[in-house]
Phi, psi and omega in degrees: 000138180279110183280348183299329184290345178270357180284143180238160174246122184277308181224137176075177183241338183281113185289147177288131180297142186296333183294338177287344182254358179292140186304312182299318180291323177297317179297317179297320179296317181294317180295316180296318179296322179297312181297314180300315183296320178298316179292316184299310186284331182274334180267312185270335178047063186293155175056035179054041184295343178292343178272359181294325181245102187294144173057037179248147179284169179298325180295315179292325176300315180298321180295313181292317181295322178294322177298319179296318179297315181295322176299317178299319181289330175295317179298315179297320179298315177297323178298320180290326176296315178297319178301322179301323177285323182296318185291349175289338181244334185239129177277107181285144173250176179302313177301320178301318182294318179296316179299321179297317180295320177297320178297322176303313182297320180293319180293318178299321180297323177299317178296321179295321177298321178297318178295319179300322177294318183292326183270001175089011182291325182295318177298318178296322180294321179291325177296323179281340181229070186296341180286346182271149170274172180299317182290327176293322178294316179298317179299314180297315180294322180299315182286329173294320177296321179296315178298317179298315182294318180300317180293324180289334182261326188298310184293309180296326177294317180297313179299317181297317180295318178296318179296313181294322178295320178295318178297321179296317179296318179297317179294323179296316178297319179297318179295321178296321177296322178294318178297321179296318181291336180274353181280186183273358182265134176240141183249127177259123183251147178277188184295342179266001179086009180270136180289125180247339181210126174240129189206152174299127187299334181288345179273348180275134180256304177197174178230141183231135180286140178212092182056241182270011182235164168237128180269116177272119178264117181218166183262129177222118183054046177064017177240146177280122186240146177257139173231122182270118182247122181283095179192193176228165185294330180297312179294318179298321178298321177295318180295326184263016188308318185258027179238170177288354179274105188236150179282135181235351187200160180296344181242000186222147165233142183234152176268110185294346176293339181252008179268126180265331182198157173245115185252126180271124179240102186059253182258001185242152171262137177246137179265129177249130183266168180275010175228139184281353182281356181243132177287158178294146181244139181279142173260117178295153181303325181300327186254002187299312182296316180295320180293321178299315180295316180293323179298318177295322182290317188259356180296131181286000000 
């Protein structure tokens, strides 16, 4: 049964990209946020957080602040687990995701207020602010905790989202490149890496070394044509590694799509093409095994 039809959109129309919900990426975001928050709260001590625990040493402050960060990350982790179940039925959009993140910050702040109450910070806060009632103190601490939490989450979340978006774009470009390489078009590049000839791979017959050039032999309008490419066979061989155009000799590369047979003559293999206009080409001993494997792979 297709479960997609049961998905709903709560707010907005732009769907959240799936890579933000992938398990590995979620784990990476949580780990990065945890490390950042630990460094942020222990080094910068925002909102005078060192006064949260009265008469405590720096070591104890680090212990308590680290505990608060870890508690926050446990809450965020549970939130992501719940999100994983929700997205199976509900299609989240960008506004939905932002609302969820804000809710995370508010829930974490509630836990921080609870911790502040347990360690005696609220009583200390009331002593310093006698004009406040208990609920006013809790309200004030809650919003300070929320601001603190937002700063601890906003920067690492932003960095993580930018990183994941960049990785997604790179992977997309890579996939497009793979699709291009899997198509019928092959690109011949010169020694500087610039494309000089793009051609249907089935029209290419072979390549021959000639001093500082490689002569590409290909068919154009039923005629055998030469194209002089300023490069060498080693570089061309590297460029053509994943194509049927393979090196068979120190001076030749052949297109296995046009090879009909490999004929052994005494100690040498001879390549026979599917056209009589090309003479047989010798396969050097160095390349015999590789050519045999490639011939089996690309033979139609």
